[in-house]
C-alpha positions in Angstrom: 100.8 188.0 128.4 102.8 184.9 129.4 104.0 184.9 133.0 107.4 183.5 133.6 109.7 182.7 136.5 113.4 182.6 136.6 114.8 179.4 135.2 117.6 179.6 137.8 115.1 179.5 140.6 115.5 176.7 143.2 113.0 174.6 145.0 113.6 172.7 148.2 113.2 168.9 148.2 111.0 168.0 151.2 112.6 168.7 154.5 116.1 168.5 153.1 118.6 171.3 152.4 118.8 170.2 148.8 117.9 173.2 146.6 117.3 172.1 143.0 116.2 173.4 139.7 112.5 173.2 138.9 113.4 170.8 136.0 115.4 167.6 136.7 117.5 166.3 133.8 117.2 162.6 133.3 120.3 160.7 132.5 118.7 157.5 131.2 119.7 158.4 127.6 123.3 158.9 128.3 125.3 156.0 127.0 122.1 154.8 125.2 120.6 157.1 122.5 123.1 159.8 123.3 126.8 159.0 123.1 129.4 160.8 125.2 129.7 163.8 123.0 126.0 164.3 122.7 125.5 163.7 126.4 128.2 166.3 127.3 126.5 168.8 125.0 123.1 168.3 126.7 124.7 168.5 130.2 126.6 171.7 129.3 123.5 173.4 127.9 121.4 172.4 130.9 124.1 173.7 133.3 124.5 176.9 131.3 120.8 177.6 131.6 121.0 177.4 135.4 120.1 173.7 135.8 121.7 171.8 138.7 119.6 168.6 139.2 120.8 165.6 137.3 119.2 162.2 137.7 120.5 158.7 136.8 120.6 155.1 138.1 123.0 152.2 138.2 120.8 150.2 135.8 121.0 152.8 133.0 121.4 151.4 130.3 121.7 147.6 130.9 118.9 147.0 128.4 121.1 148.0 125.5 123.0 145.1 123.7 126.6 145.3 124.8 125.9 147.4 127.9 126.0 146.1 131.4 124.5 148.9 133.4 126.3 152.0 134.8 127.0 153.6 131.5 125.0 156.7 132.3 126.8 157.1 135.7 130.1 156.8 133.9 129.3 159.4 131.3 128.1 161.8 134.0 131.1 161.2 136.2 133.4 161.9 133.2 131.5 165.1 132.5 131.8 166.3 136.2 135.5 165.7 136.2 136.1 167.4 132.8 134.1 170.4 133.8 135.2 170.6 137.5 131.7 171.5 138.6 130.8 168.8 141.1 129.8 171.3 143.8 127.3 173.0 141.5 125.4 169.8 140.7 122.8 168.0 142.8 123.3 164.4 141.7 120.6 161.7 142.2 121.1 158.0 141.5 119.3 154.8 142.3 119.8 151.2 143.5 117.8 148.0 143.2 117.3 147.3 139.5 120.8 146.7 138.2 120.8 143.1 136.7 123.5 142.1 139.1 122.1 144.0 142.1 118.4 143.6 142.2 116.3 144.0 145.3 116.9 146.1 148.5 118.6 143.8 150.9 121.1 145.8 153.1 124.1 144.3 151.4 122.7 145.1 147.9 122.0 148.7 148.9 125.5 149.2 150.3 127.3 147.6 147.4 125.2 149.5 144.9 126.1 152.8 146.6 129.8 151.9 146.5 129.7 151.0 142.8 127.8 154.2 141.9 130.3 156.3 143.8 133.1 154.7 141.9 131.5 155.2 138.5 130.5 158.8 139.2 133.9 159.5 140.7 132.4 161.3 143.7 132.6 161.0 147.4 129.0 161.5 148.3 125.7 161.0 146.4 123.3 163.9 147.0 120.1 162.0 146.6 120.0 158.2 146.7 116.8 156.5 145.6 115.6 152.9 146.1 114.7 152.4 142.4 111.6 150.2 143.1 110.2 148.7 146.3 111.2 145.2 147.3 108.2 143.8 149.2 110.3 140.8 150.3 112.6 143.0 152.3 111.3 144.6 155.5 111.3 148.4 155.5 113.3 148.2 158.7 116.2 146.6 156.8 116.0 149.1 153.9 115.8 152.2 156.0 118.5 151.1 158.4 120.9 150.4 155.5 120.2 153.8 153.9 120.7 155.5 157.3 124.1 153.9 157.6 125.1 155.3 154.3 124.1 158.8 155.4 125.9 158.4 158.7 129.0 157.2 156.8 128.9 160.4 154.6 128.4 158.4 151.4 124.9 159.7 150.9 123.4 163.1 151.7 119.6 162.4 151.5 117.5 159.4 150.7 114.4 158.9 148.6 112.1 156.2 147.1 110.9 155.5 143.5 108.1 153.2 142.6 106.8 152.7 146.1 103.2 152.3 147.2 101.5 154.5 149.9 101.4 151.8 152.5 105.1 150.9 152.3 106.1 154.6 152.1 104.1 155.4 155.2 105.6 152.4 157.0 109.1 153.4 156.1 108.6 157.0 157.2 107.1 155.9 160.5 110.0 153.6 161.2 112.6 156.2 160.4 110.9 158.8 162.6 110.5 156.3 165.5 114.1 155.2 165.4 115.6 158.6 164.6 117.0 157.4 161.2 117.4 159.2 157.9 113.9 159.5 156.3 112.9 159.8 152.7 112.7 163.4 151.5 111.3 162.7 148.0 109.5 160.1 145.9 109.9 159.5 142.1 106.5 158.3 140.8 105.2 157.6 137.3 103.1 160.7 136.7 102.1 162.9 133.8 99.1 164.3 132.0 98.0 161.0 130.6 99.0 158.8 133.6 97.5 160.5 136.6 96.1 157.6 138.6 99.5 156.1 139.5 100.2 159.1 141.8 97.1 161.2 142.5 95.2 159.7 145.5 96.7 157.7 148.4 100.4 158.1 147.4 100.2 161.8 146.9 98.3 162.1 150.2 101.2 160.3 152.1 103.7 162.5 150.3 101.8 165.7 151.3 101.1 164.6 154.9 104.8 164.0 155.6 106.2 167.0 153.7 108.0 165.1 151.0 108.5 166.2 147.4 107.7 164.4 144.2 110.0 164.3 141.2 107.8 162.6 138.5 109.4 160.4 135.9 107.9 159.7 132.4 106.9 163.4 132.7 106.4 163.5 128.9 104.9 160.0 128.6 107.8 158.6 126.6 107.7 161.6 124.3 104.0 161.5 123.6 103.4 164.9 125.3 105.9 166.6 123.0 103.2 166.5 120.4 105.3 164.7 117.8 103.0 161.6 117.9 99.7 162.4 116.1 96.7 160.3 114.9 97.5 159.3 111.4 100.9 161.0 111.6 104.2 159.9 110.2 106.2 157.3 112.1 108.7 158.9 114.5 112.3 157.6 114.6 112.7 157.1 118.3 113.6 154.2 120.6 110.4 155.2 122.6 108.0 155.4 119.6 106.1 152.2 120.5 105.6 153.2 124.1 104.5 156.7 123.2 102.2 155.6 120.4 100.0 153.6 122.7 98.6 156.8 124.1 96.9 157.5 120.8 94.7 154.5 121.4 93.3 156.1 124.6 90.5 158.6 123.9 92.1 161.0 126.3 95.3 161.1 124.2 94.1 163.2 121.3 92.1 165.4 123.8 95.2 166.1 125.8 97.2 166.9 122.6 94.5 169.4 121.6 94.6 171.1 125.0 98.4 171.2 124.9 98.3 172.8 121.4 95.8 175.5 122.6 97.8 176.4 125.7 101.1 176.3 123.9 99.8 178.6 121.2 98.6 181.1 123.7 102.0 181.2 125.4 104.2 180.9 122.3 105.9 177.7 123.5 105.9 174.1 122.6 103.5 171.4 123.9 106.3 169.7 125.9 106.9 172.9 127.8 103.2 173.1 128.7 103.1 169.4 129.8 106.0 169.9 132.2 104.7 173.2 133.5 101.4 171.5 134.3 103.2 168.9 136.3 105.3 171.5 138.1 102.0 173.2 139.1 100.6 170.1 140.8 100.6 169.9 144.6 103.8 168.2 146.1 105.7 168.3 142.8 109.1 169.9 143.1 110.7 169.2 139.7 109.4 167.1 136.8 112.1 164.8 135.4 112.7 164.7 131.6 115.5 163.7 129.4 116.9 164.9 126.1 119.4 163.3 123.7 120.2 166.5 121.8 120.5 170.2 122.7 117.5 170.8 120.4 115.3 168.5 122.4 116.4 170.2 125.6 115.2 173.7 124.6 111.4 173.1 125.3 112.3 171.4 128.6 114.2 174.5 129.7 111.3 176.7 128.6 109.0 174.8 130.9 111.1 175.8 134.0 110.2 179.5 133.2 106.6 179.0 132.3 103.7 179.7 134.7 100.3 178.5 133.5 97.2 180.5 134.2 94.3 179.0 136.2 92.4 178.8 132.9 95.2 176.8 131.3 95.3 174.4 134.2 91.5 173.9 134.1 91.6 173.1 130.4 94.4 170.6 130.8 92.8 169.0 133.9 89.5 168.6 132.0 91.2 167.0 129.0 93.2 164.6 131.0 90.7 163.7 133.8 
């Protein structure tokens, strides 16, 4: 019998008071592969299912011809205003990778926050990430700038994406020593076929300091949905090339086979199992995944209610080790 948990359950991010859904909804597709109407439909379905954790970034989706960055934030801001549900959503965004605001100098961080607040149409960002580390900027400058945003009431909590264990530990030590706002979460690249980027020193720092992880690429660019198969038909997706590369790794087909077996036992889809495996890993609070249609969202929501057995986890671990 499949064990489930309430999909409206909340998990705490690190030492913060942010209580979030066990599935974070990625906003990278909004304004890219999902237009406003499709984005609103996905956001509505996610919220209706009890979801409250929406993730975006100022750079989404500057890579699309004709876009300049900030499109996703604008779509989410319009949705919040049209639905009047700002208080029910924990909103995360990021700074440091917008083509006109790269790096993490203090002035860049502060300007990035102001522009995100404007596009989102809100007064305070719930969770503000540094999108990727900037080794050329001292952690003292980065942490101090983030702390000032918190003290000004423009940011509630701060976090770091794409940061190494040494710089993370250094940032946390400085914040603690000076009594400044400290990171409560990290957003690493982590999934069943990409484990080495997080497991090990980075996860150890996160665990030691009581942070939470919100892994991105949780479905490996769609590979872990099971729609990419050896010898299978081409998939019409903007991420097809990135996902297809996992088939060249011997572990890729092994992981798909394990996902199929566990999914069959629980009566769910492979994507649900892949996300539930992540959610079961130490320090992980909420895997991050995106959907450009309501149909794609369904297995992501199923994952939030799925609890894998020890045997399931052992099988998946062995296939992906």
